Every structure is written in structure tokens, then in C-alpha cells.
KEKOLZA-101595 format. One record per residue (C-alpha): residue in one letter; x, y, z. Coordinates in nm, 2 decimals. Example, Ala and Ser with C-alpha at 12.3 -4.5 7.8 and 13.67 -1.06 7.14 Angstrom:
<site><type>A</type><east>1.23</east><north>-0.45</north><up>0.78</up></site>
<site><type>S</type><east>1.37</east><north>-0.11</north><up>0.71</up></site>
END
This chain:
<site><type>M</type><east>-15.67</east><north>-35.47</north><up>-3.04</up></site>
<site><type>I</type><east>-15.62</east><north>-35.08</north><up>-3.15</up></site>
<site><type>V</type><east>-15.97</east><north>-35.04</north><up>-3.22</up></site>
<site><type>K</type><east>-16.08</east><north>-35.14</north><up>-2.90</up></site>
<site><type>V</type><east>-15.83</east><north>-34.94</north><up>-2.74</up></site>
<site><type>H</type><east>-15.95</east><north>-34.62</north><up>-2.90</up></site>
<site><type>E</type><east>-16.34</east><north>-34.68</north><up>-2.88</up></site>
<site><type>G</type><east>-16.48</east><north>-34.37</north><up>-2.73</up></site>
<site><type>H</type><east>-16.23</east><north>-34.16</north><up>-2.93</up></site>
<site><type>L</type><east>-16.01</east><north>-34.09</north><up>-2.66</up></site>
<site><type>G</type><east>-15.70</east><north>-33.88</north><up>-2.72</up></site>
<site><type>I</type><east>-15.37</east><north>-34.04</north><up>-2.78</up></site>
<site><type>E</type><east>-15.21</east><north>-34.02</north><up>-2.45</up></site>
<site><type>R</type><east>-15.54</east><north>-34.13</north><up>-2.26</up></site>
<site><type>C</type><east>-15.53</east><north>-34.44</north><up>-2.53</up></site>
<site><type>K</type><east>-15.18</east><north>-34.51</north><up>-2.45</up></site>
<site><type>R</type><east>-15.19</east><north>-34.48</north><up>-2.08</up></site>
<site><type>R</type><east>-15.54</east><north>-34.73</north><up>-2.14</up></site>
<site><type>A</type><east>-15.36</east><north>-34.98</north><up>-2.30</up></site>
<site><type>R</type><east>-15.03</east><north>-35.01</north><up>-2.12</up></site>
<site><type>D</type><east>-15.27</east><north>-35.04</north><up>-1.79</up></site>
<site><type>V</type><east>-15.35</east><north>-35.41</north><up>-1.91</up></site>
<site><type>M</type><east>-15.14</east><north>-35.50</north><up>-2.21</up></site>
<site><type>F</type><east>-14.77</east><north>-35.46</north><up>-2.39</up></site>
<site><type>W</type><east>-14.66</east><north>-35.53</north><up>-2.76</up></site>
<site><type>P</type><east>-14.33</east><north>-35.41</north><up>-2.90</up></site>
<site><type>G</type><east>-14.44</east><north>-35.04</north><up>-3.06</up></site>
<site><type>L</type><east>-14.72</east><north>-35.02</north><up>-2.85</up></site>
<site><type>S</type><east>-14.71</east><north>-34.65</north><up>-2.80</up></site>
<site><type>A</type><east>-14.62</east><north>-34.56</north><up>-3.16</up></site>
<site><type>D</type><east>-14.90</east><north>-34.80</north><up>-3.32</up></site>
<site><type>V</type><east>-15.16</east><north>-34.64</north><up>-3.04</up></site>
<site><type>E</type><east>-15.04</east><north>-34.30</north><up>-3.16</up></site>
<site><type>R</type><east>-15.08</east><north>-34.38</north><up>-3.53</up></site>
<site><type>A</type><east>-15.42</east><north>-34.51</north><up>-3.48</up></site>
<site><type>V</type><east>-15.52</east><north>-34.21</north><up>-3.34</up></site>
<site><type>R</type><east>-15.42</east><north>-33.97</north><up>-3.59</up></site>
<site><type>R</type><east>-15.56</east><north>-34.15</north><up>-3.87</up></site>
<site><type>C</type><east>-15.88</east><north>-34.18</north><up>-3.72</up></site>
<site><type>E</type><east>-16.13</east><north>-33.90</north><up>-3.92</up></site>
<site><type>S</type><east>-16.35</east><north>-33.87</north><up>-3.71</up></site>
<site><type>C</type><east>-16.06</east><north>-33.74</north><up>-3.42</up></site>
<site><type>A</type><east>-15.93</east><north>-33.55</north><up>-3.70</up></site>
<site><type>L</type><east>-16.30</east><north>-33.35</north><up>-3.76</up></site>
<site><type>H</type><east>-16.28</east><north>-33.23</north><up>-3.40</up></site>
<site><type>A</type><east>-15.97</east><north>-33.18</north><up>-3.32</up></site>
<site><type>R</type><east>-15.80</east><north>-32.86</north><up>-3.18</up></site>
<site><type>A</type><east>-15.75</east><north>-32.60</north><up>-3.42</up></site>
<site><type>P</type><east>-15.34</east><north>-32.57</north><up>-3.44</up></site>
<site><type>A</type><east>-15.15</east><north>-32.35</north><up>-3.22</up></site>
<site><type>R</type><east>-15.04</east><north>-32.05</north><up>-3.29</up></site>
<site><type>E</type><east>-14.73</east><north>-32.05</north><up>-3.47</up></site>
<site><type>P</type><east>-14.39</east><north>-31.80</north><up>-3.39</up></site>
<site><type>L</type><east>-14.46</east><north>-31.48</north><up>-3.50</up></site>
<site><type>L</type><east>-14.36</east><north>-31.42</north><up>-3.85</up></site>
<site><type>Q</type><east>-14.29</east><north>-31.02</north><up>-3.89</up></site>
<site><type>H</type><east>-14.33</east><north>-30.82</north><up>-4.16</up></site>
<site><type>I</type><east>-14.00</east><north>-30.68</north><up>-4.29</up></site>
<site><type>V</type><east>-14.01</east><north>-30.31</north><up>-4.24</up></site>
<site><type>P</type><east>-13.78</east><north>-30.10</north><up>-4.49</up></site>
<site><type>N</type><east>-13.55</east><north>-29.90</north><up>-4.30</up></site>
<site><type>A</type><east>-13.70</east><north>-29.57</north><up>-4.44</up></site>
<site><type>P</type><east>-14.06</east><north>-29.42</north><up>-4.46</up></site>
<site><type>W</type><east>-14.34</east><north>-29.46</north><up>-4.69</up></site>
<site><type>Q</type><east>-14.18</east><north>-29.75</north><up>-4.84</up></site>
<site><type>K</type><east>-14.42</east><north>-30.03</north><up>-4.74</up></site>
<site><type>L</type><east>-14.80</east><north>-29.96</north><up>-4.67</up></site>
<site><type>A</type><east>-15.10</east><north>-30.13</north><up>-4.53</up></site>
<site><type>S</type><east>-15.43</east><north>-30.06</north><up>-4.62</up></site>
<site><type>D</type><east>-15.79</east><north>-30.15</north><up>-4.51</up></site>
<site><type>I</type><east>-16.15</east><north>-30.03</north><up>-4.55</up></site>
<site><type>F</type><east>-16.41</east><north>-30.03</north><up>-4.22</up></site>
<site><type>E</type><east>-16.75</east><north>-29.93</north><up>-4.15</up></site>
<site><type>Y</type><east>-16.86</east><north>-29.72</north><up>-3.85</up></site>
<site><type>K</type><east>-17.19</east><north>-29.58</north><up>-3.80</up></site>
<site><type>K</type><east>-17.30</east><north>-29.68</north><up>-4.14</up></site>
<site><type>K</type><east>-17.02</east><north>-29.49</north><up>-4.30</up></site>
<site><type>Y</type><east>-16.74</east><north>-29.64</north><up>-4.50</up></site>
<site><type>Y</type><east>-16.39</east><north>-29.54</north><up>-4.45</up></site>
<site><type>V</type><east>-16.02</east><north>-29.63</north><up>-4.61</up></site>
<site><type>I</type><east>-15.71</east><north>-29.62</north><up>-4.43</up></site>
<site><type>L</type><east>-15.36</east><north>-29.62</north><up>-4.55</up></site>
<site><type>V</type><east>-15.06</east><north>-29.67</north><up>-4.28</up></site>
<site><type>D</type><east>-14.66</east><north>-29.68</north><up>-4.33</up></site>
<site><type>Y</type><east>-14.52</east><north>-29.96</north><up>-4.18</up></site>
<site><type>F</type><east>-14.17</east><north>-29.76</north><up>-4.07</up></site>
<site><type>S</type><east>-14.30</east><north>-29.41</north><up>-3.94</up></site>
<site><type>N</type><east>-14.69</east><north>-29.53</north><up>-3.82</up></site>
<site><type>Y</type><east>-14.82</east><north>-29.25</north><up>-4.03</up></site>
<site><type>V</type><east>-15.18</east><north>-29.30</north><up>-4.08</up></site>
<site><type>E</type><east>-15.40</east><north>-29.14</north><up>-4.38</up></site>
<site><type>V</type><east>-15.79</east><north>-29.19</north><up>-4.36</up></site>
<site><type>Q</type><east>-16.06</east><north>-29.06</north><up>-4.57</up></site>
<site><type>E</type><east>-16.48</east><north>-29.10</north><up>-4.55</up></site>
<site><type>V</type><east>-16.59</east><north>-29.27</north><up>-4.90</up></site>
<site><type>N</type><east>-16.93</east><north>-29.27</north><up>-5.06</up></site>
<site><type>S</type><east>-16.85</east><north>-29.64</north><up>-5.14</up></site>
<site><type>I</type><east>-16.60</east><north>-29.90</north><up>-5.13</up></site>
<site><type>N</type><east>-16.58</east><north>-30.04</north><up>-5.52</up></site>
<site><type>S</type><east>-16.26</east><north>-30.03</north><up>-5.64</up></site>
<site><type>R</type><east>-16.28</east><north>-29.72</north><up>-5.88</up></site>
<site><type>T</type><east>-16.28</east><north>-29.51</north><up>-5.50</up></site>
<site><type>I</type><east>-15.99</east><north>-29.69</north><up>-5.33</up></site>
<site><type>I</type><east>-15.80</east><north>-29.63</north><up>-5.61</up></site>
<site><type>H</type><east>-15.87</east><north>-29.25</north><up>-5.63</up></site>
<site><type>F</type><east>-15.79</east><north>-29.22</north><up>-5.27</up></site>
<site><type>M</type><east>-15.45</east><north>-29.43</north><up>-5.32</up></site>
<site><type>K</type><east>-15.36</east><north>-29.16</north><up>-5.59</up></site>
<site><type>E</type><east>-15.43</east><north>-28.91</north><up>-5.40</up></site>
<site><type>Q</type><east>-15.20</east><north>-29.03</north><up>-5.10</up></site>
<site><type>F</type><east>-14.94</east><north>-29.15</north><up>-5.38</up></site>
<site><type>S</type><east>-14.94</east><north>-28.79</north><up>-5.56</up></site>
<site><type>R</type><east>-14.87</east><north>-28.64</north><up>-5.20</up></site>
<site><type>H</type><east>-14.64</east><north>-28.88</north><up>-5.00</up></site>
<site><type>G</type><east>-14.46</east><north>-29.07</north><up>-5.31</up></site>
<site><type>I</type><east>-14.53</east><north>-29.45</north><up>-5.42</up></site>
<site><type>P</type><east>-14.45</east><north>-29.68</north><up>-5.22</up></site>
<site><type>S</type><east>-14.23</east><north>-30.01</north><up>-5.31</up></site>
<site><type>E</type><east>-14.55</east><north>-30.28</north><up>-5.15</up></site>
<site><type>L</type><east>-14.90</east><north>-30.23</north><up>-5.04</up></site>
<site><type>V</type><east>-15.04</east><north>-30.51</north><up>-4.79</up></site>
<site><type>T</type><east>-15.43</east><north>-30.54</north><up>-4.78</up></site>
<site><type>D</type><east>-15.67</east><north>-30.82</north><up>-4.74</up></site>
<site><type>N</type><east>-15.86</east><north>-30.99</north><up>-5.03</up></site>
<site><type>G</type><east>-16.20</east><north>-30.77</north><up>-4.99</up></site>
<site><type>P</type><east>-16.34</east><north>-30.76</north><up>-5.34</up></site>
<site><type>A</type><east>-16.22</east><north>-30.33</north><up>-5.40</up></site>
<site><type>Y</type><east>-15.82</east><north>-30.48</north><up>-5.36</up></site>
<site><type>S</type><east>-15.86</east><north>-30.87</north><up>-5.53</up></site>
<site><type>S</type><east>-16.05</east><north>-30.69</north><up>-5.86</up></site>
<site><type>Q</type><east>-15.86</east><north>-30.68</north><up>-6.20</up></site>
<site><type>E</type><east>-15.87</east><north>-30.29</north><up>-6.19</up></site>
<site><type>F</type><east>-15.71</east><north>-30.26</north><up>-5.85</up></site>
<site><type>K</type><east>-15.42</east><north>-30.50</north><up>-5.96</up></site>
<site><type>K</type><east>-15.39</east><north>-30.33</north><up>-6.29</up></site>
<site><type>F</type><east>-15.37</east><north>-29.98</north><up>-6.11</up></site>
<site><type>L</type><east>-15.09</east><north>-30.12</north><up>-5.89</up></site>
<site><type>R</type><east>-14.90</east><north>-30.28</north><up>-6.19</up></site>
<site><type>L</type><east>-14.90</east><north>-29.92</north><up>-6.37</up></site>
<site><type>W</type><east>-14.78</east><north>-29.74</north><up>-6.07</up></site>
<site><type>E</type><east>-14.52</east><north>-30.03</north><up>-6.01</up></site>
<site><type>V</type><east>-14.65</east><north>-30.15</north><up>-5.65</up></site>
<site><type>K</type><east>-14.60</east><north>-30.47</north><up>-5.54</up></site>
<site><type>H</type><east>-14.95</east><north>-30.63</north><up>-5.40</up></site>
<site><type>M</type><east>-14.88</east><north>-30.87</north><up>-5.10</up></site>
<site><type>T</type><east>-15.26</east><north>-30.99</north><up>-4.94</up></site>
<site><type>S</type><east>-15.30</east><north>-31.15</north><up>-4.63</up></site>
<site><type>S</type><east>-15.48</east><north>-31.49</north><up>-4.60</up></site>
<site><type>P</type><east>-15.86</east><north>-31.51</north><up>-4.63</up></site>
<site><type>H</type><east>-16.04</east><north>-31.53</north><up>-4.32</up></site>
<site><type>Y</type><east>-15.70</east><north>-31.45</north><up>-4.13</up></site>
<site><type>P</type><east>-15.69</east><north>-31.07</north><up>-4.03</up></site>
<site><type>Q</type><east>-15.40</east><north>-31.11</north><up>-3.83</up></site>
<site><type>S</type><east>-15.20</east><north>-31.17</north><up>-4.13</up></site>
<site><type>N</type><east>-15.28</east><north>-30.77</north><up>-4.20</up></site>
<site><type>G</type><east>-15.24</east><north>-30.67</north><up>-3.85</up></site>
<site><type>K</type><east>-15.10</east><north>-30.34</north><up>-3.91</up></site>
<site><type>S</type><east>-15.39</east><north>-30.23</north><up>-4.08</up></site>
<site><type>E</type><east>-15.62</east><north>-30.38</north><up>-3.80</up></site>
<site><type>R</type><east>-15.44</east><north>-30.23</north><up>-3.54</up></site>
<site><type>T</type><east>-15.47</east><north>-29.90</north><up>-3.73</up></site>
<site><type>V</type><east>-15.87</east><north>-29.94</north><up>-3.79</up></site>
<site><type>Q</type><east>-15.92</east><north>-30.03</north><up>-3.41</up></site>
<site><type>T</type><east>-15.70</east><north>-29.69</north><up>-3.31</up></site>
<site><type>I</type><east>-15.92</east><north>-29.48</north><up>-3.62</up></site>
<site><type>K</type><east>-16.23</east><north>-29.64</north><up>-3.48</up></site>
<site><type>N</type><east>-16.14</east><north>-29.54</north><up>-3.12</up></site>
<site><type>L</type><east>-16.09</east><north>-29.17</north><up>-3.22</up></site>
<site><type>L</type><east>-16.41</east><north>-29.16</north><up>-3.41</up></site>
<site><type>K</type><east>-16.62</east><north>-29.30</north><up>-3.15</up></site>
<site><type>K</type><east>-16.49</east><north>-29.05</north><up>-2.90</up></site>
<site><type>C</type><east>-16.52</east><north>-28.75</north><up>-3.10</up></site>
<site><type>I</type><east>-16.85</east><north>-28.83</north><up>-3.19</up></site>
<site><type>D</type><east>-16.97</east><north>-28.89</north><up>-2.86</up></site>
<site><type>S</type><east>-16.81</east><north>-28.55</north><up>-2.73</up></site>
<site><type>G</type><east>-16.87</east><north>-28.38</north><up>-3.03</up></site>
<site><type>D</type><east>-16.52</east><north>-28.26</north><up>-3.10</up></site>
<site><type>D</type><east>-16.30</east><north>-28.24</north><up>-3.42</up></site>
<site><type>F</type><east>-16.22</east><north>-28.58</north><up>-3.57</up></site>
<site><type>F</type><east>-15.95</east><north>-28.40</north><up>-3.77</up></site>
<site><type>I</type><east>-15.80</east><north>-28.21</north><up>-3.44</up></site>
<site><type>S</type><east>-15.79</east><north>-28.57</north><up>-3.31</up></site>
<site><type>L</type><east>-15.62</east><north>-28.72</north><up>-3.59</up></site>
<site><type>L</type><east>-15.37</east><north>-28.45</north><up>-3.63</up></site>
<site><type>N</type><east>-15.29</east><north>-28.47</north><up>-3.25</up></site>
<site><type>Y</type><east>-15.23</east><north>-28.85</north><up>-3.33</up></site>
<site><type>R</type><east>-15.00</east><north>-28.80</north><up>-3.57</up></site>
<site><type>S</type><east>-14.80</east><north>-28.53</north><up>-3.37</up></site>
<site><type>T</type><east>-14.78</east><north>-28.76</north><up>-3.05</up></site>
<site><type>P</type><east>-14.42</east><north>-28.92</north><up>-3.02</up></site>
<site><type>R</type><east>-14.42</east><north>-29.29</north><up>-3.00</up></site>
<site><type>Y</type><east>-14.25</east><north>-29.47</north><up>-2.74</up></site>
<site><type>G</type><east>-13.89</east><north>-29.40</north><up>-2.76</up></site>
<site><type>M</type><east>-13.90</east><north>-29.25</north><up>-3.12</up></site>
<site><type>D</type><east>-14.04</east><north>-28.89</north><up>-3.28</up></site>
<site><type>S</type><east>-14.40</east><north>-28.88</north><up>-3.39</up></site>
<site><type>P</type><east>-14.54</east><north>-29.04</north><up>-3.69</up></site>
<site><type>A</type><east>-14.52</east><north>-28.69</north><up>-3.87</up></site>
<site><type>Q</type><east>-14.18</east><north>-28.64</north><up>-3.76</up></site>
<site><type>I</type><east>-14.04</east><north>-28.96</north><up>-3.93</up></site>
<site><type>L</type><east>-14.26</east><north>-28.92</north><up>-4.23</up></site>
<site><type>M</type><east>-14.17</east><north>-28.54</north><up>-4.29</up></site>
<site><type>G</type><east>-13.85</east><north>-28.46</north><up>-4.12</up></site>
<site><type>R</type><east>-14.07</east><north>-28.23</north><up>-3.94</up></site>
<site><type>R</type><east>-14.29</east><north>-28.15</north><up>-3.64</up></site>
<site><type>L</type><east>-14.62</east><north>-28.06</north><up>-3.73</up></site>
<site><type>C</type><east>-14.80</east><north>-27.72</north><up>-3.55</up></site>
<site><type>T</type><east>-15.07</east><north>-27.82</north><up>-3.35</up></site>
<site><type>K</type><east>-15.28</east><north>-27.61</north><up>-3.10</up></site>
<site><type>L</type><east>-14.99</east><north>-27.64</north><up>-2.82</up></site>
<site><type>P</type><east>-14.73</east><north>-27.37</north><up>-2.82</up></site>
<site><type>I</type><east>-14.43</east><north>-27.44</north><up>-3.00</up></site>
<site><type>S</type><east>-14.10</east><north>-27.27</north><up>-3.05</up></site>
<site><type>D</type><east>-13.92</east><north>-27.19</north><up>-3.39</up></site>
<site><type>F</type><east>-13.62</east><north>-27.39</north><up>-3.30</up></site>
<site><type>L</type><east>-13.84</east><north>-27.70</north><up>-3.23</up></site>
<site><type>L</type><east>-13.99</east><north>-27.68</north><up>-3.56</up></site>
<site><type>N</type><east>-13.67</east><north>-27.62</north><up>-3.77</up></site>
<site><type>E</type><east>-13.52</east><north>-27.91</north><up>-3.54</up></site>
<site><type>T</type><east>-13.39</east><north>-28.22</north><up>-3.74</up></site>
<site><type>I</type><east>-13.45</east><north>-28.60</north><up>-3.66</up></site>
<site><type>D</type><east>-13.23</east><north>-28.89</north><up>-3.66</up></site>
<site><type>R</type><east>-13.41</east><north>-29.15</north><up>-3.87</up></site>
<site><type>N</type><east>-13.15</east><north>-29.39</north><up>-3.78</up></site>
<site><type>R</type><east>-13.22</east><north>-29.37</north><up>-3.41</up></site>
<site><type>N</type><east>-13.61</east><north>-29.43</north><up>-3.46</up></site>
<site><type>Y</type><east>-13.51</east><north>-29.73</north><up>-3.69</up></site>
<site><type>K</type><east>-13.34</east><north>-29.87</north><up>-3.44</up></site>
<site><type>M</type><east>-13.61</east><north>-29.84</north><up>-3.16</up></site>
<site><type>L</type><east>-13.85</east><north>-29.98</north><up>-3.39</up></site>
<site><type>M</type><east>-13.62</east><north>-30.31</north><up>-3.46</up></site>
<site><type>Q</type><east>-13.61</east><north>-30.30</north><up>-3.07</up></site>
<site><type>Q</type><east>-13.96</east><north>-30.31</north><up>-3.01</up></site>
<site><type>R</type><east>-14.03</east><north>-30.54</north><up>-3.27</up></site>
<site><type>K</type><east>-13.80</east><north>-30.82</north><up>-3.14</up></site>
<site><type>Y</type><east>-13.91</east><north>-30.76</north><up>-2.79</up></site>
<site><type>N</type><east>-14.26</east><north>-30.83</north><up>-2.91</up></site>
<site><type>K</type><east>-14.17</east><north>-31.15</north><up>-3.10</up></site>
<site><type>L</type><east>-13.97</east><north>-31.25</north><up>-2.82</up></site>
<site><type>Q</type><east>-14.31</east><north>-31.23</north><up>-2.58</up></site>
<site><type>Y</type><east>-14.53</east><north>-31.37</north><up>-2.84</up></site>
<site><type>D</type><east>-14.30</east><north>-31.67</north><up>-2.93</up></site>
<site><type>K</type><east>-14.34</east><north>-31.78</north><up>-2.55</up></site>
<site><type>S</type><east>-14.65</east><north>-31.96</north><up>-2.59</up></site>
<site><type>A</type><east>-14.64</east><north>-32.05</north><up>-2.97</up></site>
<site><type>K</type><east>-14.48</east><north>-32.34</north><up>-3.18</up></site>
<site><type>P</type><east>-14.39</east><north>-32.44</north><up>-3.52</up></site>
<site><type>L</type><east>-14.65</east><north>-32.63</north><up>-3.69</up></site>
<site><type>R</type><east>-14.57</east><north>-32.93</north><up>-3.91</up></site>
<site><type>T</type><east>-14.45</east><north>-32.86</north><up>-4.30</up></site>
<site><type>L</type><east>-14.73</east><north>-32.94</north><up>-4.52</up></site>
<site><type>L</type><east>-14.68</east><north>-33.08</north><up>-4.84</up></site>
<site><type>P</type><east>-14.87</east><north>-33.14</north><up>-5.17</up></site>
<site><type>G</type><east>-15.10</east><north>-33.40</north><up>-5.15</up></site>
<site><type>N</type><east>-15.10</east><north>-33.42</north><up>-4.76</up></site>
<site><type>K</type><east>-15.47</east><north>-33.44</north><up>-4.66</up></site>
<site><type>A</type><east>-15.59</east><north>-33.19</north><up>-4.38</up></site>
<site><type>I</type><east>-15.91</east><north>-33.07</north><up>-4.27</up></site>
<site><type>L</type><east>-16.02</east><north>-32.72</north><up>-4.32</up></site>
<site><type>V</type><east>-16.14</east><north>-32.49</north><up>-4.02</up></site>
<site><type>D</type><east>-16.33</east><north>-32.19</north><up>-4.16</up></site>
<site><type>N</type><east>-16.56</east><north>-31.98</north><up>-4.01</up></site>
<site><type>G</type><east>-16.67</east><north>-32.27</north><up>-3.75</up></site>
<site><type>N</type><east>-16.70</east><north>-32.55</north><up>-4.02</up></site>
<site><type>R</type><east>-16.48</east><north>-32.83</north><up>-4.08</up></site>
<site><type>K</type><east>-16.44</east><north>-33.00</north><up>-4.40</up></site>
<site><type>P</type><east>-16.14</east><north>-33.26</north><up>-4.51</up></site>
<site><type>V</type><east>-15.93</east><north>-33.08</north><up>-4.79</up></site>
<site><type>S</type><east>-15.62</east><north>-33.19</north><up>-5.02</up></site>
<site><type>I</type><east>-15.31</east><north>-32.99</north><up>-5.02</up></site>
<site><type>I</type><east>-15.22</east><north>-32.84</north><up>-5.36</up></site>
<site><type>R</type><east>-14.91</east><north>-32.63</north><up>-5.30</up></site>
<site><type>P</type><east>-14.82</east><north>-32.35</north><up>-5.10</up></site>
<site><type>S</type><east>-14.90</east><north>-32.02</north><up>-5.21</up></site>
<site><type>Q</type><east>-14.68</east><north>-31.70</north><up>-5.28</up></site>
<site><type>E</type><east>-14.77</east><north>-31.57</north><up>-4.93</up></site>
<site><type>P</type><east>-14.57</east><north>-31.69</north><up>-4.62</up></site>
<site><type>R</type><east>-14.78</east><north>-31.96</north><up>-4.42</up></site>
<site><type>S</type><east>-15.05</east><north>-31.98</north><up>-4.70</up></site>
<site><type>F</type><east>-15.16</east><north>-32.28</north><up>-4.90</up></site>
<site><type>I</type><east>-15.33</east><north>-32.37</north><up>-5.19</up></site>
<site><type>V</type><east>-15.62</east><north>-32.67</north><up>-5.07</up></site>
<site><type>Q</type><east>-15.89</east><north>-32.83</north><up>-5.31</up></site>
<site><type>D</type><east>-16.18</east><north>-32.96</north><up>-5.11</up></site>
<site><type>S</type><east>-16.44</east><north>-33.23</north><up>-5.22</up></site>
<site><type>R</type><east>-16.59</east><north>-33.06</north><up>-5.46</up></site>
<site><type>G</type><east>-16.29</east><north>-32.96</north><up>-5.66</up></site>
<site><type>R</type><east>-16.30</east><north>-32.59</north><up>-5.53</up></site>
<site><type>R</type><east>-15.95</east><north>-32.44</north><up>-5.47</up></site>
<site><type>L</type><east>-15.91</east><north>-32.21</north><up>-5.20</up></site>
<site><type>R</type><east>-15.67</east><north>-32.01</north><up>-5.04</up></site>
<site><type>R</type><east>-15.60</east><north>-32.07</north><up>-4.64</up></site>
<site><type>N</type><east>-15.34</east><north>-32.00</north><up>-4.36</up></site>
<site><type>R</type><east>-15.18</east><north>-32.27</north><up>-4.18</up></site>
<site><type>R</type><east>-15.34</east><north>-32.19</north><up>-3.88</up></site>
<site><type>H</type><east>-15.70</east><north>-32.29</north><up>-4.05</up></site>
<site><type>L</type><east>-15.54</east><north>-32.66</north><up>-4.14</up></site>
<site><type>I</type><east>-15.55</east><north>-32.98</north><up>-3.91</up></site>
<site><type>V</type><east>-15.34</east><north>-33.25</north><up>-4.04</up></site>
<site><type>R</type><east>-15.46</east><north>-33.56</north><up>-4.14</up></site>
<site><type>Y</type><east>-15.24</east><north>-33.88</north><up>-4.08</up></site>
<site><type>A</type><east>-15.25</east><north>-34.14</north><up>-4.39</up></site>
<site><type>D</type><east>-15.06</east><north>-34.42</north><up>-4.45</up></site>
<site><type>S</type><east>-14.80</east><north>-34.27</north><up>-4.66</up></site>
<site><type>D</type><east>-14.70</east><north>-34.06</north><up>-4.33</up></site>
<site><type>E</type><east>-14.62</east><north>-34.35</north><up>-4.16</up></site>
<site><type>T</type><east>-14.25</east><north>-34.46</north><up>-4.09</up></site>
<site><type>R</type><east>-14.35</east><north>-34.83</north><up>-3.97</up></site>
<site><type>P</type><east>-14.64</east><north>-35.08</north><up>-4.02</up></site>
<site><type>A</type><east>-14.91</east><north>-35.06</north><up>-3.78</up></site>
<site><type>A</type><east>-14.80</east><north>-35.44</north><up>-3.63</up></site>
<site><type>C</type><east>-14.47</east><north>-35.54</north><up>-3.62</up></site>
<site><type>A</type><east>-14.36</east><north>-35.94</north><up>-3.52</up></site>
<site><type>P</type><east>-14.06</east><north>-35.94</north><up>-3.29</up></site>
<site><type>S</type><east>-13.73</east><north>-35.98</north><up>-3.43</up></site>
<site><type>A</type><east>-13.45</east><north>-36.18</north><up>-3.23</up></site>
<site><type>S</type><east>-13.31</east><north>-35.89</north><up>-3.10</up></site>
<site><type>N</type><east>-13.65</east><north>-35.80</north><up>-2.96</up></site>
<site><type>A</type><east>-13.66</east><north>-36.19</north><up>-2.76</up></site>
<site><type>K</type><east>-13.69</east><north>-36.01</north><up>-2.42</up></site>
<site><type>S</type><east>-14.05</east><north>-35.79</north><up>-2.57</up></site>
<site><type>A</type><east>-14.15</east><north>-36.11</north><up>-2.74</up></site>
<site><type>E</type><east>-14.17</east><north>-36.29</north><up>-2.40</up></site>
<site><type>L</type><east>-14.35</east><north>-35.98</north><up>-2.22</up></site>
<site><type>T</type><east>-14.61</east><north>-36.00</north><up>-2.50</up></site>
<site><type>A</type><east>-14.66</east><north>-36.37</north><up>-2.51</up></site>
<site><type>K</type><east>-14.71</east><north>-36.36</north><up>-2.10</up></site>
<site><type>A</type><east>-14.93</east><north>-36.08</north><up>-2.15</up></site>
<site><type>V</type><east>-15.15</east><north>-36.24</north><up>-2.41</up></site>
<site><type>A</type><east>-15.13</east><north>-36.57</north><up>-2.17</up></site>
<site><type>T</type><east>-15.29</east><north>-36.36</north><up>-1.90</up></site>
<site><type>L</type><east>-15.53</east><north>-36.16</north><up>-2.10</up></site>
<site><type>N</type><east>-15.65</east><north>-36.55</north><up>-2.22</up></site>
END
């Protein structure tokens, strides 16, 4: 009977309404829901998981302790950026190639200028995932955190910065203006309710083309005030984001899931959680092990997920339900 109810692969609620319209048995809703969730075809074509509550990076209360980096291409030229989580100060440089050696040289330049950070967040691109780059960070005692493959949102700081720098490049190229003047102005512009990125990082204002007094050049900043304002902004952003988000079911080793990967879908098994938040190591049917974000994984429900059998005979305490069931069956016959 359950198979007939689910003919046409309607969703859970529609199948429940269809069954309730003409029949009844104890646990009908649970049985229908269980059957639909176990349908492999429905799982392969199910909606991707809803977005989870915002998981924000921990921001230290001092500048240049936690950085994010990314590589991008614009007008057939490659650029690498490095942005500070606390001050939002950004370093950007055009590079001839995007191999690990070039990126390491860029990092050494910035670290020698501003100091060695505690942590660096990047994606899993070849330049950042190579053994050479890992060795460099290990020697310089920098913790390396990578975002989930195919999920750039988990490295949102660098992604947003890339868009900002690209926009500046585009405007300067179109207008013929000097990009470095634009970059200087960006670094020197106060953030909402806070000092400028340059002030927060360096403790002083930078001279630009705008006139400025000696008093302002020598003015000290209140780092605690900037930190409190940053925390308030992050709290507000999370509150707004979470209005349309909900927690997803916890995945355990051995669970079955559908991997949504670049528009393709395939069954996988959960091997274990990755060390990065909301990231899992999964194995596909060919034995390949992949790391993917929880948003890429649609849960498949198996027999081991069930808390009760699919069919259940009425007990003495369910005499009334059994009587209704008998009447429903008699009516159908």
C-alpha cells in the first residue's frame, strides 16, 4: 500500500494527504514519511539542504593575527590578496604566475612588513594546498585553515575582498586613474563606526591627497572601541542571516548521503567529520575520498535510521485504532 501511495514520487506531505484521504492505520504518517525518505530517486532529486545558521570565524582582539588570502584573475592578469580579519587592511599584488613559489614569496614580503600572523585562511587551490606551501607555513609557525572545496562561502572574507578589489581595478582601468591611489584611499577610509583599516593596523592615519593636520596625524586610536564595534556588527549580521537559516541534521560515520557537486549528484558514504567546521570526508562508489561541506550533502534514510518497523500490528491499547483500521479496509473492499 505504501508503494501505491508514493507512486509518481510525490513529496512527503502530499503523500500523507493522499493516504489520509482514503485510508487509515496506526502510524500512517510515520510510515509514509519513512518510505518517502528512503526512496533513492527522490533523494537524488531532492532540494539541496537549506543554509545553516551563520558560523563566523573567531576574530582576535588585535590586528594581523588572522588573515585570509585568495588569488583572482582580471583582464588576463593574476592577483593575490591578503586581508586582515580585524582591521580589514588588504595587501594586493599582481603576479606573473600562481604557483606556490610565487605565493610564498608574496607572503614572506607581507609577513616581513607587518609581522607573522597566527592563522591563515585560504581555499584549496593548488598554490595553497601544495606540500611546498604547507612546509613554508609550518616553518613560519602559521596555522593553516582551508575552506570546504567548491564552497567559497566558507572563505567569505577573502571572497568579499576580491570583489571589492576587482571593482576598484575595473573603475581605475576604465577611467585611467591610478589603482594605487584608489587602494590608498580604500585603506584610509573609516569603516562604519570604526577607524580606517590603516589606523587600526598601524595605529596612525596615512597621508593622502586630502589635507590633514599634524594633530590628526599624531592622534592615537582606541583599539578596544574598534573591537567592540566590530563585534556588534558581526552580531547584527548573524542575527539577520539566521532569520532564514536552520540547523541541519548531524551526520555520523556510516550514514548514506547524496553529494551535490557542481550540478551533479551521486551517492556517497560519510567516513568522518573533517577538522574544519561543517566539513566531512565522504567516499563515493569508486572508492574516492572527498572533503565536502555539509551544504553539499543530502541525507539518505536507511533502515538503521528508523526507530520503529514499517508495519506495526495494533496492540490492546490501540483497540480503537484497530477498529477504525478494520472499517477502513472493509470500505475499500
